[in-house]
N, C-alpha and C positions, 0 to 999 in steps of 0.2 A: 133383166131387172123387172120386177113386178110393179104394177101401177101403185100398189100400196107403198112399196119402198120409195118410189119417186115422190109420192105425196108426203111421206115422212121426211124425206130430204128437203123438199120444198117448204115444209112447215117449220123445220127445226133450224135451218141455216139462218144466221143473223143477217138481216137485210135492213137497210136504212128505210126502204119504202117498198111498196108493192111494185113500183116501176123497176126498182133494182132487181127484185125477184124475177120479174118478167124478162128483163134484159139478160140476166144470168142464164135462164132456161133457154131463151132463144139463141144465145151464143153457144150453149151446149149442143143444141140441135145443129147449128151450122158446123161445129167441129165434127160431129158424128157424120153429117152428110159429106164432109170433105173426106173423112176416113172411108166412107162407103164408096166414094168415087175412085179410090185408089185400089179397090179390091176387084179380083177377077172371080166371076161366079163359079167357074169350073174348079178353081183352086181354093176358094174360101167360102163355101156355101154356109157353113155354120156361123162364121163371123158375120156374114151379111145378114143372116136371119137374126142374130143377136142384136146387131145395130139397129135393124128395122124395128124390132120389138121395143128397144129402148126409146127410139124416136117416137113411136106411137104412144108409149107410156108418158113421155114428157109432154106431148101434145094434149093428152087427156088431162094432165095436171094443169097445163096452160088454159084449157077450156074451162076448168073449174075456178081458176084464179080470175081470169078475164074472159067471160063468155064472148064468143064471136057473134057479132051482130051484122047481118047483111041487109 
C-alpha cells in the first residue's frame, strides 16, 4: 500500500477525534506486527516485504498527524 493510499484512508475514515484516528492506526500497526511475527522469511519473503512497507506507510501518516517530539 502506498503512502498516499494510507493518507487517503486516514483522512476519509470517520473518527470522533484525532485521538481515535491515532488509536486506530497504532492498533493496525500492532496487528501487522503480530502477522509479521508469524511469518518465516524463507517461506514468505513477499508477504514480509509487503507488511513492512505497510507499517512504514502507516508510521509516516502517524508522523504527519502527530509529529514525534523528542
